[in-house]
ZADO-1210 file (C-alpha; in nm, 4 decimals, padded with zeros to 6 digits):
<atoms>
<atom x="00.0120" y="-00.0133" z="00.0159" code="MET" pos="1"/>
<atom x="00.1374" y="00.3080" z="-00.0993" code="THR" pos="2"/>
<atom x="00.1680" y="00.5946" z="00.1481" code="SER" pos="3"/>
<atom x="-00.0002" y="00.9023" z="00.0783" code="THR" pos="4"/>
<atom x="00.1007" y="01.1450" z="00.3771" code="ARG" pos="5"/>
<atom x="00.2196" y="01.4929" z="00.2106" code="THR" pos="6"/>
<atom x="00.4797" y="01.6883" z="00.4340" code="THR" pos="7"/>
<atom x="00.5046" y="02.0842" z="00.4807" code="ALA" pos="8"/>
<atom x="00.8012" y="02.1239" z="00.2752" code="GLY" pos="9"/>
<atom x="00.6253" y="01.9344" z="-00.0308" code="ASP" pos="10"/>
<atom x="00.3297" y="02.1804" z="-00.0051" code="THR" pos="11"/>
<atom x="00.5193" y="02.4660" z="00.0210" code="ILE" pos="12"/>
<atom x="00.7218" y="02.3389" z="-00.3017" code="ALA" pos="13"/>
<atom x="00.4039" y="02.2993" z="-00.4782" code="THR" pos="14"/>
<atom x="00.2640" y="02.6512" z="-00.4067" code="ALA" pos="15"/>
<atom x="00.5863" y="02.8082" z="-00.5355" code="ARG" pos="16"/>
<atom x="00.5664" y="02.6078" z="-00.8401" code="HIS" pos="17"/>
<atom x="00.2231" y="02.6828" z="-00.9291" code="ALA" pos="18"/>
<atom x="00.2693" y="03.0906" z="-00.8469" code="THR" pos="19"/>
<atom x="00.6038" y="03.1256" z="-01.0190" code="GLN" pos="20"/>
<atom x="00.4456" y="03.2072" z="-01.3463" code="GLY" pos="21"/>
<atom x="00.2243" y="03.4546" z="-01.2180" code="VAL" pos="22"/>
<atom x="00.4445" y="03.6166" z="-00.9805" code="LEU" pos="23"/>
<atom x="00.7700" y="03.6741" z="-01.2266" code="ASP" pos="24"/>
<atom x="00.6340" y="03.9828" z="-01.4167" code="PRO" pos="25"/>
<atom x="00.5484" y="04.1292" z="-01.0712" code="LEU" pos="26"/>
<atom x="00.8993" y="04.0789" z="-00.9524" code="MET" pos="27"/>
<atom x="01.0598" y="04.2234" z="-01.2535" code="GLN" pos="28"/>
<atom x="00.8608" y="04.5576" z="-01.2274" code="ARG" pos="29"/>
<atom x="01.0233" y="04.8327" z="-01.0548" code="PRO" pos="30"/>
<atom x="00.9146" y="04.9400" z="-00.7268" code="SER" pos="31"/>
<atom x="00.7763" y="05.3074" z="-00.6973" code="HIS" pos="32"/>
<atom x="01.0818" y="05.3700" z="-00.4749" code="ALA" pos="33"/>
<atom x="01.3206" y="05.2629" z="-00.7720" code="ALA" pos="34"/>
<atom x="01.1214" y="05.4699" z="-00.9963" code="ARG" pos="35"/>
<atom x="01.1083" y="05.7647" z="-00.7955" code="ALA" pos="36"/>
<atom x="01.4912" y="05.7691" z="-00.7702" code="ASP" pos="37"/>
<atom x="01.4528" y="05.8750" z="-00.3874" code="SER" pos="38"/>
<atom x="01.7295" y="06.0448" z="-00.2515" code="GLY" pos="39"/>
<atom x="01.9058" y="06.3744" z="-00.4083" code="THR" pos="40"/>
<atom x="02.1168" y="06.4049" z="-00.7068" code="ARG" pos="41"/>
<atom x="02.3502" y="06.6641" z="-00.8882" code="THR" pos="42"/>
<atom x="02.2768" y="06.8201" z="-01.2088" code="ALA" pos="43"/>
<atom x="02.3627" y="07.1140" z="-01.4599" code="THR" pos="44"/>
<atom x="02.1289" y="07.3492" z="-01.5563" code="VAL" pos="45"/>
<atom x="02.0411" y="07.3499" z="-01.9388" code="ILE" pos="46"/>
<atom x="01.8158" y="07.6115" z="-01.9802" code="ALA" pos="47"/>
<atom x="01.5036" y="07.8067" z="-01.8016" code="SER" pos="48"/>
<atom x="01.1466" y="07.7441" z="-01.8801" code="ASP" pos="49"/>
<atom x="01.0562" y="08.0463" z="-01.7037" code="GLY" pos="50"/>
<atom x="01.1125" y="08.0570" z="-01.3351" code="ASP" pos="51"/>
<atom x="01.0375" y="07.8353" z="-01.1531" code="PRO" pos="52"/>
<atom x="01.0728" y="07.5883" z="-01.3977" code="TRP" pos="53"/>
<atom x="01.4208" y="07.4607" z="-01.5308" code="PHE" pos="54"/>
<atom x="01.5529" y="07.1905" z="-01.7545" code="GLU" pos="55"/>
<atom x="01.8528" y="06.9921" z="-01.6328" code="VAL" pos="56"/>
<atom x="02.0939" y="06.7353" z="-01.7365" code="ASP" pos="57"/>
<atom x="02.1585" y="06.4839" z="-01.4445" code="LEU" pos="58"/>
<atom x="02.5126" y="06.4002" z="-01.3911" code="ASP" pos="59"/>
<atom x="02.4723" y="06.0604" z="-01.3557" code="ASP" pos="60"/>
<atom x="02.4099" y="06.0285" z="-01.7410" code="GLY" pos="61"/>
<atom x="02.0135" y="05.9233" z="-01.6939" code="GLN" pos="62"/>
<atom x="01.9314" y="06.2091" z="-01.9405" code="GLY" pos="63"/>
<atom x="01.7480" y="06.5418" z="-01.8326" code="SER" pos="64"/>
<atom x="01.4618" y="06.6435" z="-01.6242" code="LEU" pos="65"/>
<atom x="01.2269" y="06.9411" z="-01.5942" code="ARG" pos="66"/>
<atom x="01.2375" y="07.0661" z="-01.2180" code="CYS" pos="67"/>
<atom x="01.0525" y="07.3351" z="-00.9909" code="ARG" pos="68"/>
<atom x="01.2667" y="07.5488" z="-00.7943" code="ARG" pos="69"/>
<atom x="01.1752" y="07.4897" z="-00.4387" code="VAL" pos="70"/>
<atom x="01.0561" y="07.8072" z="-00.2442" code="ALA" pos="71"/>
<atom x="01.3500" y="07.7797" z="-00.0168" code="SER" pos="72"/>
<atom x="01.5859" y="07.8057" z="-00.3009" code="CYS" pos="73"/>
<atom x="01.6155" y="08.1710" z="-00.3141" code="LEU" pos="74"/>
<atom x="01.9316" y="08.1722" z="-00.5388" code="LEU" pos="75"/>
<atom x="01.8044" y="08.1627" z="-00.8993" code="LEU" pos="76"/>
<atom x="01.9982" y="07.9128" z="-01.1111" code="PRO" pos="77"/>
<atom x="02.1289" y="07.9975" z="-01.4292" code="ALA" pos="78"/>
<atom x="02.2501" y="07.7952" z="-01.7334" code="PRO" pos="79"/>
<atom x="02.5524" y="07.5927" z="-01.6363" code="GLY" pos="80"/>
<atom x="02.4742" y="07.6178" z="-01.2890" code="ASP" pos="81"/>
<atom x="02.5472" y="07.2763" z="-01.0724" code="THR" pos="82"/>
<atom x="02.2184" y="07.2361" z="-00.8553" code="VAL" pos="83"/>
<atom x="02.1022" y="06.9670" z="-00.6112" code="LEU" pos="84"/>
<atom x="01.7437" y="06.8114" z="-00.6970" code="ILE" pos="85"/>
<atom x="01.5460" y="06.5758" z="-00.5503" code="THR" pos="86"/>
<atom x="01.2293" y="06.3676" z="-00.6981" code="SER" pos="87"/>
<atom x="00.8988" y="06.2561" z="-00.5103" code="THR" pos="88"/>
<atom x="00.7426" y="05.9181" z="-00.5365" code="ARG" pos="89"/>
<atom x="00.4866" y="06.0974" z="-00.7889" code="GLN" pos="90"/>
<atom x="00.7621" y="06.1679" z="-01.0225" code="GLY" pos="91"/>
<atom x="00.8086" y="06.5491" z="-00.9632" code="ASP" pos="92"/>
<atom x="01.1457" y="06.6709" z="-00.9533" code="SER" pos="93"/>
<atom x="01.2645" y="06.9874" z="-00.7453" code="TYR" pos="94"/>
<atom x="01.5710" y="07.1922" z="-00.7640" code="VAL" pos="95"/>
<atom x="01.6433" y="07.2289" z="-00.3905" code="ILE" pos="96"/>
<atom x="02.0099" y="07.4223" z="-00.3890" code="ALA" pos="97"/>
<atom x="02.2535" y="07.5825" z="-00.6225" code="VAL" pos="98"/>
<atom x="02.5935" y="07.3955" z="-00.5552" code="VAL" pos="99"/>
<atom x="02.8258" y="07.5832" z="-00.7916" code="VAL" pos="100"/>
<atom x="02.7405" y="07.8519" z="-01.0128" code="GLN" pos="101"/>
<atom x="02.8972" y="07.8994" z="-01.3598" code="ALA" pos="102"/>
<atom x="02.9503" y="08.2660" z="-01.3136" code="ASP" pos="103"/>
<atom x="02.9980" y="08.3586" z="-00.9444" code="PRO" pos="104"/>
<atom x="03.0155" y="08.6973" z="-01.0246" code="ARG" pos="105"/>
<atom x="02.6379" y="08.7332" z="-01.0741" code="GLN" pos="106"/>
<atom x="02.3646" y="08.5825" z="-00.8344" code="ALA" pos="107"/>
<atom x="01.9886" y="08.6990" z="-00.8289" code="THR" pos="108"/>
<atom x="01.7590" y="08.6479" z="-00.5002" code="LEU" pos="109"/>
<atom x="01.4076" y="08.6082" z="-00.6743" code="ALA" pos="110"/>
<atom x="01.0782" y="08.5125" z="-00.4921" code="VAL" pos="111"/>
<atom x="00.7128" y="08.5190" z="-00.5890" code="ASP" pos="112"/>
<atom x="00.5249" y="08.7825" z="-00.3621" code="GLY" pos="113"/>
<atom x="00.6223" y="09.0163" z="-00.0964" code="ASP" pos="114"/>
<atom x="00.9470" y="08.9763" z="00.0808" code="LEU" pos="115"/>
<atom x="01.0059" y="09.0621" z="00.4391" code="THR" pos="116"/>
<atom x="01.3378" y="09.0628" z="00.5945" code="LEU" pos="117"/>
<atom x="01.2917" y="09.0997" z="00.9724" code="VAL" pos="118"/>
<atom x="01.5637" y="09.1008" z="01.2438" code="SER" pos="119"/>
<atom x="01.4046" y="09.1088" z="01.6018" code="ARG" pos="120"/>
<atom x="01.7098" y="09.1713" z="01.8276" code="SER" pos="121"/>
<atom x="01.9556" y="09.3154" z="01.5772" code="GLY" pos="122"/>
<atom x="02.0241" y="09.5358" z="01.2497" code="GLY" pos="123"/>
<atom x="02.0147" y="09.4971" z="00.9102" code="ILE" pos="124"/>
<atom x="02.3254" y="09.6104" z="00.6868" code="ARG" pos="125"/>
<atom x="02.3756" y="09.6097" z="00.3343" code="ALA" pos="126"/>
<atom x="02.7153" y="09.6374" z="00.1902" code="ARG" pos="127"/>
<atom x="02.8544" y="09.6402" z="-00.1801" code="SER" pos="128"/>
<atom x="03.2143" y="09.6645" z="-00.2975" code="ALA" pos="129"/>
<atom x="03.0720" y="09.7943" z="-00.6296" code="GLY" pos="130"/>
<atom x="02.7436" y="10.0166" z="-00.7109" code="PRO" pos="131"/>
<atom x="02.4230" y="09.9637" z="-00.5226" code="MET" pos="132"/>
<atom x="02.1025" y="10.0294" z="-00.7097" code="ALA" pos="133"/>
<atom x="01.7643" y="10.0396" z="-00.5421" code="LEU" pos="134"/>
<atom x="01.4800" y="10.0295" z="-00.7814" code="GLU" pos="135"/>
<atom x="01.0690" y="09.9905" z="-00.7974" code="SER" pos="136"/>
<atom x="00.8498" y="09.9812" z="-01.0575" code="ASP" pos="137"/>
<atom x="00.5987" y="10.1770" z="-00.8472" code="THR" pos="138"/>
<atom x="00.7267" y="10.3358" z="-00.5481" code="SER" pos="139"/>
<atom x="00.9699" y="10.3254" z="-00.2483" code="ILE" pos="140"/>
<atom x="00.9061" y="10.4213" z="00.0961" code="ALA" pos="141"/>
<atom x="01.0973" y="10.4713" z="00.3965" code="MET" pos="142"/>
<atom x="00.9861" y="10.5158" z="00.7700" code="GLN" pos="143"/>
<atom x="01.1976" y="10.5643" z="01.0860" code="SER" pos="144"/>
<atom x="01.2343" y="10.7930" z="01.3809" code="PRO" pos="145"/>
<atom x="01.5636" y="10.9434" z="01.2501" code="GLU" pos="146"/>
<atom x="01.7160" y="10.9069" z="00.8985" code="TRP" pos="147"/>
<atom x="02.0767" y="10.9610" z="00.8184" code="ARG" pos="148"/>
<atom x="02.2625" y="11.0080" z="00.5051" code="ALA" pos="149"/>
<atom x="02.6552" y="11.0520" z="00.4475" code="GLN" pos="150"/>
<atom x="02.8606" y="11.0860" z="00.1167" code="ALA" pos="151"/>
<atom x="03.1337" y="11.2663" z="-00.0122" code="ARG" pos="152"/>
<atom x="02.9144" y="11.3590" z="-00.3497" code="ARG" pos="153"/>
<atom x="02.5549" y="11.3637" z="-00.4083" code="ALA" pos="154"/>
<atom x="02.3346" y="11.3677" z="-00.7325" code="HIS" pos="155"/>
<atom x="01.9695" y="11.4107" z="-00.7092" code="CYS" pos="156"/>
<atom x="01.7116" y="11.4322" z="-00.9981" code="GLU" pos="157"/>
<atom x="01.3487" y="11.4517" z="-00.9204" code="ILE" pos="158"/>
<atom x="01.0993" y="11.5714" z="-01.1682" code="GLY" pos="159"/>
<atom x="00.8663" y="11.7129" z="-00.8869" code="GLU" pos="160"/>
<atom x="00.9114" y="11.7095" z="-00.5331" code="MET" pos="161"/>
<atom x="00.6794" y="11.8234" z="-00.2066" code="ASP" pos="162"/>
<atom x="00.8218" y="11.8674" z="00.1320" code="TYR" pos="163"/>
<atom x="00.6375" y="11.8991" z="00.4671" code="GLN" pos="164"/>
<atom x="00.8125" y="11.9135" z="00.7870" code="GLY" pos="165"/>
<atom x="00.8062" y="12.1227" z="01.0986" code="ALA" pos="166"/>
<atom x="01.1605" y="12.2791" z="01.0400" code="ARG" pos="167"/>
<atom x="01.4524" y="12.2612" z="00.8185" code="ILE" pos="168"/>
<atom x="01.8196" y="12.3820" z="00.8735" code="ARG" pos="169"/>
<atom x="02.1005" y="12.4403" z="00.6285" code="PHE" pos="170"/>
<atom x="02.4642" y="12.4572" z="00.7548" code="SER" pos="171"/>
<atom x="02.6896" y="12.5126" z="00.4054" code="VAL" pos="172"/>
<atom x="02.9725" y="12.7034" z="00.3037" code="LEU" pos="173"/>
<atom x="02.8855" y="12.8073" z="-00.0454" code="VAL" pos="174"/>
<atom x="02.4924" y="12.7234" z="-00.1806" code="SER" pos="175"/>
<atom x="02.4244" y="12.8698" z="-00.5390" code="ARG" pos="176"/>
<atom x="02.0434" y="12.8206" z="-00.6631" code="PHE" pos="177"/>
<atom x="01.9936" y="12.8412" z="-01.0405" code="VAL" pos="178"/>
<atom x="01.6639" y="12.8314" z="-01.1840" code="GLY" pos="179"/>
<atom x="01.4026" y="12.9949" z="-01.3854" code="ARG" pos="180"/>
<atom x="01.1188" y="13.1147" z="-01.1329" code="THR" pos="181"/>
<atom x="01.1561" y="13.1221" z="-00.7692" code="CYS" pos="182"/>
<atom x="00.8565" y="13.1949" z="-00.5594" code="GLU" pos="183"/>
<atom x="00.8654" y="13.2421" z="-00.1933" code="VAL" pos="184"/>
<atom x="00.5719" y="13.2693" z="00.0536" code="VAL" pos="185"/>
<atom x="00.6169" y="13.3287" z="00.4138" code="LEU" pos="186"/>
<atom x="00.4480" y="13.5223" z="00.7063" code="ASP" pos="187"/>
<atom x="00.8189" y="13.6547" z="00.8191" code="ARG" pos="188"/>
<atom x="01.1455" y="13.6931" z="00.6515" code="LEU" pos="189"/>
<atom x="01.4680" y="13.7586" z="00.8305" code="ASN" pos="190"/>
<atom x="01.7996" y="13.7965" z="00.6664" code="LEU" pos="191"/>
<atom x="02.1243" y="13.8862" z="00.8256" code="LEU" pos="192"/>
<atom x="02.4214" y="13.9427" z="00.6171" code="THR" pos="193"/>
<atom x="02.7724" y="14.1062" z="00.6667" code="ARG" pos="194"/>
<atom x="02.7112" y="14.2227" z="00.3026" code="SER" pos="195"/>
<atom x="02.4792" y="14.2014" z="00.0262" code="SER" pos="196"/>
<atom x="02.4670" y="14.2430" z="-00.3306" code="PHE" pos="197"/>
<atom x="02.1781" y="14.2494" z="-00.5579" code="ARG" pos="198"/>
<atom x="02.1507" y="14.2970" z="-00.9366" code="LEU" pos="199"/>
<atom x="01.8444" y="14.3283" z="-01.1337" code="THR" pos="200"/>
<atom x="01.8811" y="14.3626" z="-01.5129" code="GLU" pos="201"/>
<atom x="01.5189" y="14.4527" z="-01.5963" code="GLU" pos="202"/>
<atom x="01.2339" y="14.5895" z="-01.3552" code="MET" pos="203"/>
<atom x="01.2231" y="14.5394" z="-00.9618" code="GLU" pos="204"/>
<atom x="00.9160" y="14.6286" z="-00.8137" code="GLN" pos="205"/>
<atom x="00.8260" y="14.6298" z="-00.4106" code="VAL" pos="206"/>
<atom x="00.4741" y="14.6844" z="-00.2804" code="ARG" pos="207"/>
<atom x="00.4619" y="14.7442" z="00.0891" code="ALA" pos="208"/>
<atom x="00.2574" y="14.9002" z="00.3770" code="GLY" pos="209"/>
<atom x="00.5638" y="15.0633" z="00.5050" code="GLN" pos="210"/>
<atom x="00.9275" y="15.1003" z="00.4077" code="ILE" pos="211"/>
<atom x="01.1860" y="15.1805" z="00.6554" code="ASP" pos="212"/>
<atom x="01.5263" y="15.2191" z="00.5302" code="ILE" pos="213"/>
<atom x="01.8161" y="15.3113" z="00.7685" code="GLN" pos="214"/>
<atom x="02.1890" y="15.3698" z="00.6831" code="ALA" pos="215"/>
<atom x="02.4561" y="15.4564" z="00.9584" code="GLU" pos="216"/>
<atom x="02.6878" y="15.6103" z="00.7194" code="GLN" pos="217"/>
<atom x="02.5647" y="15.7255" z="00.3649" code="THR" pos="218"/>
<atom x="02.2534" y="15.6560" z="00.1584" code="LEU" pos="219"/>
<atom x="02.3071" y="15.7145" z="-00.2008" code="ARG" pos="220"/>
<atom x="01.9871" y="15.7011" z="-00.4870" code="LEU" pos="221"/>
<atom x="02.0965" y="15.7743" z="-00.8224" code="HIS" pos="222"/>
<atom x="01.9435" y="15.7275" z="-01.1605" code="SER" pos="223"/>
<atom x="01.8835" y="15.9139" z="-01.5129" code="LYS" pos="224"/>
<atom x="01.5438" y="15.9870" z="-01.3736" code="ASN" pos="225"/>
<atom x="01.3950" y="15.9868" z="-01.0388" code="THR" pos="226"/>
<atom x="01.0261" y="16.0545" z="-00.9327" code="LEU" pos="227"/>
<atom x="00.9343" y="16.1391" z="-00.5783" code="LEU" pos="228"/>
<atom x="00.5458" y="16.1643" z="-00.5404" code="THR" pos="229"/>
<atom x="00.3235" y="16.1787" z="-00.2522" code="SER" pos="230"/>
<atom x="-00.0123" y="16.2201" z="-00.2128" code="LYS" pos="231"/>
<atom x="-00.0078" y="16.3707" z="00.1332" code="GLY" pos="232"/>
<atom x="00.3368" y="16.4903" z="00.2689" code="LEU" pos="233"/>
<atom x="00.6886" y="16.5016" z="00.1495" code="VAL" pos="234"/>
<atom x="00.9339" y="16.5993" z="00.4313" code="LYS" pos="235"/>
<atom x="01.3176" y="16.6631" z="00.3990" code="VAL" pos="236"/>
<atom x="01.4721" y="16.7502" z="00.7513" code="ASP" pos="237"/>
<atom x="01.8497" y="16.7840" z="00.7551" code="ALA" pos="238"/>
<atom x="02.0915" y="17.0055" z="00.9053" code="GLU" pos="239"/>
<atom x="02.2184" y="17.1097" z="00.5539" code="GLN" pos="240"/>
<atom x="02.0037" y="17.0687" z="00.2519" code="ILE" pos="241"/>
<atom x="02.2061" y="17.1220" z="-00.0975" code="HIS" pos="242"/>
<atom x="01.9672" y="17.1197" z="-00.4171" code="MET" pos="243"/>
<atom x="02.0855" y="17.1608" z="-00.7666" code="GLY" pos="244"/>
</atoms>
């Protein structure tokens, strides 16, 4: 009589043989982790498709990818730069950092939207070995309890300027104003000088309620024609009066 007892090893071997043909295609299919190439790799920027999209060439020779610059990568990649990229399980690739710049003489920090730099316990200082430019397409606003500017030479070109303040003071050695028209409207004007010279080529007119002119030494009025008129009284008083 032949024995029909089957051992556990025989059962496992039979099941493995029966499912071998079904599992072979699944075992050969790459996993999501393999497809995503998890981890970081280096690549070279080929071109920009318009920030934040960039075309990069993988340094491991596996072709090129279209990557998106992450928000934390403030340095804008340029063609030829070596960048660090990473990929997700969904197949999205991102540029996370610029490792080496092709041209280190130029760098651009770019963000989408408003940018705020905050120092909670210290100051912020920007220093440049070359020219520094501050540009805006709309306006530039500065607000501070105290504002200081110091330079050996300054040039200012403004189309129209409005100034409003409580007090202004100028301390200069030499000042010169050149213009076509000057209008001054004041409640009171005080002018103190050691010497004053004024030259008017054409007509000078003065309209005042009262005029008081006093000279300690000599007062001289000279012209080709002199007219002194009064509606009421003309008085000339002196120890000596010479006429003619």
